[in-house]
C-alpha positions in Angstrom: 0.0 0.0 0.0 1.2 3.5 -0.8 0.3 6.8 0.8 -2.2 8.4 -1.6 -3.8 10.9 0.6 -2.6 12.8 3.7 -3.8 11.1 6.9 -4.4 13.1 10.1 -2.4 12.3 13.2 -4.0 10.1 15.9 -4.1 11.6 19.4 -1.8 9.7 21.9 -4.2 9.9 24.8 -1.5 8.7 27.3 -3.5 9.7 30.4 -6.7 8.2 29.2 -5.0 4.9 28.3 -3.6 4.8 31.9 -6.7 5.9 33.8 -9.1 3.7 31.9 -7.1 0.5 31.2 -4.2 0.8 33.7 -2.0 0.4 30.6 -0.2 2.5 28.0 1.0 1.6 24.5 4.7 1.6 23.8 6.2 4.0 21.3 6.3 1.1 18.8 2.6 0.3 19.4 1.7 4.0 19.0 3.5 3.9 15.6 1.6 0.8 14.6 -1.7 2.4 15.6 -0.9 5.4 13.5 0.0 3.2 10.5 -3.2 1.1 11.0 -5.2 4.4 11.0 -3.4 5.5 7.8 -4.1 2.2 6.0 -7.7 2.2 7.0 -8.1 5.9 6.2 -6.7 5.3 2.7 -8.4 1.9 2.1 -11.7 3.3 3.1 -12.0 5.2 -0.2 -12.2 2.0 -2.2 -13.8 -0.4 0.3 -16.0 1.6 2.6 -14.4 -0.1 5.6 -15.7 2.2 8.3 -17.7 5.4 8.8 -15.4 6.3 11.8 -12.4 8.2 10.3 -12.1 11.3 12.4 -8.9 10.8 14.6 -10.4 11.1 18.0 -13.4 9.0 17.1 -11.1 6.4 15.5 -9.1 6.3 18.7 -12.1 5.8 21.0 -14.4 3.7 18.9 -11.9 1.4 17.2 -8.6 1.4 19.2 -9.7 2.0 22.7 -13.0 0.0 22.4 -11.1 -3.0 20.8 -8.7 -3.1 23.7 -11.3 -2.4 26.4 -12.6 -5.9 25.7 -9.4 -7.5 26.7 -8.7 -5.0 29.6 -8.0 -7.8 32.1 -5.2 -9.1 29.9 -3.6 -5.6 29.6 -3.5 -4.8 33.4 -0.2 -6.2 34.5 -1.0 -5.5 38.2 -3.7 -8.2 38.1 -5.5 -6.4 40.9 -8.8 -6.0 39.1 -11.7 -8.4 40.1 -12.0 -9.3 36.4 -8.6 -10.9 36.3 -10.1 -14.2 37.6 -11.2 -14.8 34.0 -7.6 -15.0 32.7 -6.8 -18.3 31.2 -3.3 -19.6 32.1 -2.2 -20.1 28.5 1.2 -18.9 27.3 0.3 -18.5 23.6 -3.4 -18.5 23.2 -5.3 -18.9 20.0 -7.8 -16.1 19.3 -10.5 -15.8 16.7 -12.1 -12.5 15.8 -15.5 -13.4 14.3 -16.9 -10.9 11.8 -13.8 -8.8 11.9 -14.8 -6.4 9.1 -12.1 -3.8 8.9 -10.0 -5.7 11.5 -11.6 -4.7 14.8 -11.1 -5.7 17.5 -8.6 -8.3 16.2 -5.9 -6.1 14.7 -5.4 -3.8 17.7 -5.3 -7.0 19.9 -2.7 -8.5 17.6 -0.6 -5.3 17.9 -0.7 -5.2 21.7 -0.5 -9.0 22.4 2.3 -10.3 20.1 2.3 -13.7 21.8 -1.4 -14.2 20.9 -2.1 -15.9 17.6 -5.1 -14.0 16.1 -7.3 -15.3 13.3 -9.4 -12.6 11.6 -12.6 -14.3 10.3 -15.0 -12.6 7.8 -17.2 -13.8 4.9 -16.3 -10.8 2.7 -13.2 -11.7 0.5 -12.5 -8.1 -0.5 -12.2 -7.0 3.1 -9.9 -10.0 3.9 -7.7 -9.2 0.9 -7.3 -5.7 2.3 -6.5 -7.2 5.8 -3.9 -9.4 4.3 -2.2 -6.3 2.9 -2.7 -4.5 6.2 -1.1 -7.4 8.1 1.9 -7.3 5.8 2.3 -3.5 6.2 2.1 -3.7 10.0 4.6 -6.6 10.0 2.2 -8.7 12.2 3.6 -12.2 12.5 0.8 -13.3 14.8 -2.3 -12.5 12.6 -3.9 -14.4 9.7 -7.2 -14.2 7.9 -9.9 -16.8 7.4 -12.7 -16.5 4.8 -16.1 -18.1 5.6 -19.3 -17.9 7.7 -19.0 -18.5 11.4 -22.1 -20.7 11.6 -20.5 -23.1 9.0 -16.8 -23.0 10.0 -17.7 -23.7 13.6 -19.0 -27.1 12.6 -15.8 -28.1 10.8 -13.3 -30.2 12.8 -10.3 -28.0 11.8 -11.8 -25.0 13.5 -14.2 -26.4 16.1 -13.0 -26.3 19.7 -9.6 -25.0 18.6 -9.5 -21.5 20.1 -8.9 -20.2 23.6 -10.6 -16.9 23.1 -13.2 -15.7 20.7 -14.0 -12.0 20.3 -17.1 -10.7 18.4 -18.3 -7.2 17.9 -21.3 -5.7 16.2 -22.4 -8.9 14.5 -25.9 -9.5 15.9 -27.8 -10.2 19.1 -26.0 -11.6 22.1 -27.7 -15.0 21.5 -26.6 -15.1 17.9 -23.0 -14.0 18.9 -22.9 -16.8 21.5 -24.1 -19.3 18.9 -21.3 -18.2 16.6 -18.5 -18.0 19.1 -18.9 -21.0 21.5 -18.4 -23.8 18.9 -14.9 -22.4 18.1 -13.8 -22.6 21.7 -12.1 -25.3 23.7 -13.8 -26.2 26.9 -12.7 -23.6 29.4 -12.3 -21.0 26.6 -13.7 -17.5 26.8 -16.0 -15.6 24.4 -15.9 -11.8 24.7 -19.0 -10.1 23.3 -18.8 -6.4 22.7 -22.2 -4.9 23.4 -23.9 -1.5 23.8 -26.7 -1.1 26.3 -27.5 -4.2 28.2 -30.6 -5.1 30.3 -31.4 -7.8 32.8 -34.1 -9.1 30.4 -31.4 -9.6 27.8 -29.2 -11.3 30.4 -32.1 -13.6 31.4 -32.8 -14.6 27.8 -29.1 -15.3 27.3 -28.8 -17.4 30.4 -31.9 -19.5 29.4 -30.2 -20.5 26.1 -26.5 -20.7 27.0 -26.6 -24.1 28.6 -27.8 -25.7 25.4 -24.9 -24.0 23.6 -22.4 -25.3 26.2 -21.7 -21.9 27.7 -22.2 -19.9 30.9 -22.0 -16.2 31.7 -18.7 -15.5 33.5 -19.0 -11.7 33.8 -21.1 -8.8 32.6 -18.7 -5.9 32.5 -20.3 -2.4 32.2 -18.3 0.7 31.3 -18.5 4.2 29.9 -16.4 5.3 26.9 -13.8 7.9 27.9 -14.7 10.7 25.4 -18.3 10.3 24.2 -19.4 8.9 27.6 -21.4 6.1 25.9 -22.6 3.2 28.0 -21.2 -0.1 26.8 -20.8 -3.7 28.1 -18.5 -6.6 27.6 -20.0 -10.0 28.1 -17.6 -12.8 29.1 -19.0 -16.2 28.3 -17.2 -19.4 29.4 -17.3 -22.6 27.3 -18.3 -25.2 29.9 -19.4 -28.2 27.8 -19.1 -29.7 24.3 -22.3 -29.6 22.2 -22.2 -31.7 19.1 -22.6 -29.7 15.8 -25.7 -31.7 14.8 -27.6 -30.7 17.8 -30.2 -28.0 16.9 -30.7 -25.0 19.2 -33.5 -22.6 18.5 -32.4 -19.0 19.3 -34.5 -15.9 19.6 -33.3 -13.4 17.0 
């Protein structure tokens, strides 16, 4: 990829990184974030990757939001109550389901170089772009995978292979759980990125999760640091194996 248009500079937001995630990116990570922004900014003209292109919005809604989902893994003090969800795995396998323009998977790959991140999407053009993006960012720990989650999750080479599944802006929580849980090993963690969340939604999810082999580990509410939007991360634990031919009716 070559620079065809001038890209604005991302804000560093050092204080906000520290106060909200108890973490700060290194200078190398900041450089990769800026390059990621430039590549998305330029690629957006041909592929319509995202409507979020203003620097501060991009920082909050793509970078910060992506990493907020894995906040327990960033906090090296391990003093937060959420750190009980951490799997003791030296080199975990991660799948980002419905990655789109690469979020949250690419920021995760940048900040966690020992994690092996698979970016799954059904749109070949977007994955071709992500292949180029991975090359430009020199990410040795990220690969792409083309297909539909509901189909690949039934195939032996992908089923029960991953330690963590992340899924953002794909569908209802029930549908996200149905997509994510088949990919996970027993004991694995699904992280669902959500907006507002109600007890009614939680009750619906709990009523179905057992038949999917999952359980709610944590409902983590938070407010975004700039726009003050209410969001949630749902952490679902894979607790049992459900055979792929078992039919589960979900409320959509």
